[in-house]
Structure formats: structure tokens, C-alpha cells
N, C-alpha and C positions, 0 to 999 in steps of 0.2 A: 337271483338271476342278474347277470350283467346287462347293463344298458348298452344298446347298440350305438357305436360311434361311427358316424359317416365321415370319412375323410379320404381325400385323394392323396396317396403317398404319405399316409400318416405313419409316423415313426415314434415308438416309445423309446425315449432317449435315456432318461435318468430320473431318480427320485430324490427329492430334497429331504423327505422324512421316510420312515418305514411304511407309511400308509399312503403316500401320494406318488402318482406317476404323471409325468408331463408329456403331452402328445403334440408334436409339431404338425400342423395342417398346412403343408406347403401350398396346396391349391388355393385356399381362401385366406391365407395370411393370419391365422389365429393359432393360439396354443391352448389346448384344453387341459384341465386338471382333473384327474380321476382319483377318487378315494377308494383304495382297495379294501378297506375294512367295511365301509358302507356300501361298496359296490355301486357307486353312482358318480356322475359328473358333479363336481362342486363349483365349477365356474370356468371361464375362459378369458383369455387376454387377446384383444383384437389389435388391428393396425400393426401387424408384424409382417410386412410385405415379403412374401416368399421365404418364410421362416425355415431355416435349415437346422443348424446345430442348437442343442439345448443342454445347458449345464446347471445343475443346482448346487449351491454352496451353503450347507446348513449353518456354517460358522457365521455368515452374515444374514442368514434367512432371506437370501436373494436367489433369483433364477436369471441366468444369462441366455439370451437367444440371439443368434445371428440372423439378420434379415437381409437377404441378398438383393431384394428388390429396392431397398433404400440404402444399401451399403453401410450398414451400421450394426452395432451391438446394442440390443435393448436390455436394460437392467430392470428386473421386475421384482416388486416386493412379494415375498412368498405369503405373507399374511393378508395383505390387501388385494393381491392379484392385480396390481396396477403398475404401469411403466413409470419408473421414477427417474430414469436417465436414458438418453440415447447418445451413443459415442460413435463417431466416425471410425469405420474399421476396414478401409480400403475399398478395392473394386471386386466384389463378389466374396464377402466373408462367409466362411463355412464352419470348420471345426472350432470348438472352444475347449480350452483347458485351464485349470487353475493350479498355479504353483503355490502351495499353501505356506511354505516357509517364507517366500518372498512377497506374499500377498499380491500376486499379479495374475491377471487374466491374459491368456494368449489366444488370438483369433487368427486362423489361417485364411489368407487372401488368395483364392485360386487364380484369378486373373492378374492381380497385381504382383504375384510372385513374392509375397512377403508374409511375415507374421506380425500382427499388430499387438503391441503390449499396452495393457490398461491397468492402472492402479485400482485394485479391488476395493480400497477404502474410500477413495475420492471419486472414482469413476472418470478419471482423466486419462487421456492417451499419453503414454510416456515415451514410446519409441516405435519405430518401424524397422524390422529386421529383414534385409534382403536375403533371398534364398536362391536366386538364380534360376528358378523354375516355379511352376504353379504349385502353390501350397495346398496339399490335400488335407488329411486329418491331422490334428494336433493333439498330443497326449502328454500327460505328466507322469513321470516315473518316480514313484515314492521312494525307491531305493537309492537312486543316484541324485534325486531331487532336481532332475533336469527335465527340459521339455524336448520332445521328439516330434518331428514333422516329416511326413512323406512329401517328396518333391517330384511333381510331374515333369516330364521332359528329360530330366536327368536320371530318373529312376533310382533314386537314392533316399536314404534316411538322414535328415539333418538333426544334429544334437545342439541344443541351446542351453547356455548357462544362465539361469535367471538372475544371478548376482550382478552380471554385467551386460546381459542381453546380447551376448556375442555367440556366433556359431563356432563351436569348438570341435566339431567333428562332422564328417560327411561319409556315410557308409553305403557303398554300392549294393544294389539289390539285383543280383544276376537272375535273368529269366523273368523279371517282373516288368510288365509293360503298362504304363499309365498308372503308376502306383498312387493309391488314394487312401483307402481305409487303413486303419491302424489300431491295434489293441496291444497293450503291454501287459504281459503276465509277470507282475512284480514278484509274486510269491516264488515262482520257479527261477526267476532271475536271481533272487536272493540265494536259492539253493545252489545255483551255478557259482556264485561268489564264495559260498561256504565250501564247496567242493575244491575250488582252486586253493583256498587258504589252507584247508586240511591237508591236501596233497603236498603243499609246499613245505609242511613240517612233518611229513611222513605219517599222517594219520589217515586211515581209511574212511571214506565217506560213501554213504548210500545205504538205504534200507535193505536192498537185496545183496549187498556186498558183505561177505563173511567178515565179521569183526568190525564192520563199518557202523557209522552213526548217522542220524538224520535229525533235523530240528525238532521233530516230535519227541525225541529222547529227552530233550530239555524239560519237557512237561513232566515226564516220568521222574526225572531227577528232582524237580521242584517239589512235587508232591511227596516224594520219599524223604526229602530234607525236612518238610513240614512234620512228617510223622516222627522223624528222629528228634525234632525239637519239642515233641510232646503234644502236638496239636491233636485233639481227638479226631478219630476217623470221620465222625459225623460232620465236623467242621471242615475237614479236607474235602469231603463229598460236596458240600455246598459251595465251597470256594472253586472247585473244579467244574461245577455244573453237571455232575453226574446224576443219573436217574436212580441209582441204587448203590448201596454199600459194596455189593459184589463187583460192580464196575470199578469202583475206587480201589478195591483190593488188587485188581488186576494191574493197576498202574504202579502200585508200590513194589519196588525192587526188593529182593532178598537182602535183609539187613543183619549181618552177624552181630553188629553192635546191639541191636534190639534184643537178640537172644540172650546176650550177656547181661543186658539191663534187666530183662525179665527174671533171670536167675538171681541177680543181686536183690531185686525187689522181693522175690519170693523168700530169700534167706532172711531179709530184714523182718518181713511179716511173721515168719516162723519164730524168730527170736522174740518179737514183741508178744506173740501168743504163748511163748514158753515151751515151744516144741523143740525137741532135739532131732538131729538128722536121723534118717531111717536106719534101723538096725539091720544086721545081717539076715534076721529072720523076716524082714519086710514089715516089722511093726514099729510104729513110732512110739516113743516114750515121752512122757511129759516131765519137765524138770521139777 
């Protein structure tokens, strides 16, 4: 049975491992840590005044929490569950994002109308990026490796390049009033890029398009090539993570080369055994 968690405006934000969930208690300034395997609270972190956004970065085994009551970003040790650094993060820090390639943390400042940039290795503030409007949520796009921020007042989406911490694009959001929340569907964004690239060279794209292809086809091709290379089907099954050989067989494409290879192998085995090809009467003769 799950333990009951009492929290005013508690939000499950993100997990640092497969078994932990971090819960922001906005009302009492604490962050609770819940173990999903043990189904119990394993601890909490206090003195996080009006904690809002939470982001876990397994790479550093740290959790980042924006505390709007003290206008700072708290850096928390995932193992010790203790605050190891407090970094000034503007006037009402909210959303938190991590640009993995640049090793930078980005914190949206709602009232200050900026995004604060923090070095993830040293926990030092590096820059403040003016957005011209209240910064809502901040998200990292793993495909473009850029940061995107919703901008209040201007009702637009700002794109930031982590390499130079400059705004490189502003995209209007027609019909959106008070833009704040943001989720980036990187998987389908990649599909959009692949579709444009395919169409530019005259190749059909799309699972439902006759003669078209989709990224999942690459998995079929990979497993088929492993089979052609002589990898046993049991090995392919384990590599692909399939539950049965039957499932693996469905992935393997028809391979004319394998039919020819089987015929050659059969002929060689027959020669080794001393058998002659089948006679007209359907009987085999031994040499």
C-alpha cells in the first residue's frame, strides 16, 4: 500500500533514477523523495522556500529545485538528500532545464523576464538572458540541443543556443494567452525532420504512406543484417529484447540471400556426406 502524502499543491516533477520520484511541497517549502519500489517515503529536503520546479540530473547525481520564496536555485545531493549549493536565480525562478551537451542549467525567471544560466559542474551563475517578457517554463530539446522558453506577455516561444547563450529565434503562439507550460515531444520532432529530409530527395515517408518508411524500419533492417551476418536467432532475440523467438522472426525481412546461402550449405553438406543430387525417380544415390 502506498503511504499517504499530505501536500498542498504537491507536484510530481521528475525522477533521478528508475525508483525515485521527487515531490515539490509548495506550501511548506520541502521536497519529499518517494521510492516507488519500496512504496515509501525515504526522506525530504527542507528550507526550500516556495519550491516550484524540480529537475533531476542522474549524470551528476544531483537534483535542482527552484525556490521562488528565496529567489534561488537549490542544488541537492541525490545520495545525501542535502542542499550542497544555493545559486541566485533572478526574481521568481520557476522552470528548470538541463542542456546536457553544454553542461548548463537554465532557470526561467517569471518576474525578471529572463533565463538564468548556471554551470552544472561548478554551480556558478554564468549569464542572464533577457527575454522581453515573463519567462514561463524552460525545456531542453534533445534533437536541436537548444533551450526553449515560453514568454509571458509576448505569447511566444524563445529559442536559446546553449553554445553562446543567445536567443536565436522567437516564434509567435497564435491564440495563446499567458503562455506558460511547455512540453517538447522530441521523438515526433525527429520524425518531422526525417520526413522533410526524405521528401527533399524524393523518398516517401510515413508508416501509413504506401511505399513509405519510418524510423522503426531501421530496427527491422538492423536485426535482418545481424541475421545475414550469421548471428544466431537466439542472440538476435536477446539483443532486441524480444520475449520470444516468434517475435524476433516477425522482425526479420525476407532475405533472398539467405535462401541461396541455405542451398549452398545444403549442397556442401551433401557432398561431405557423399550423397548425389536427387535422381529423376526421387531417390538419392550414394557415391
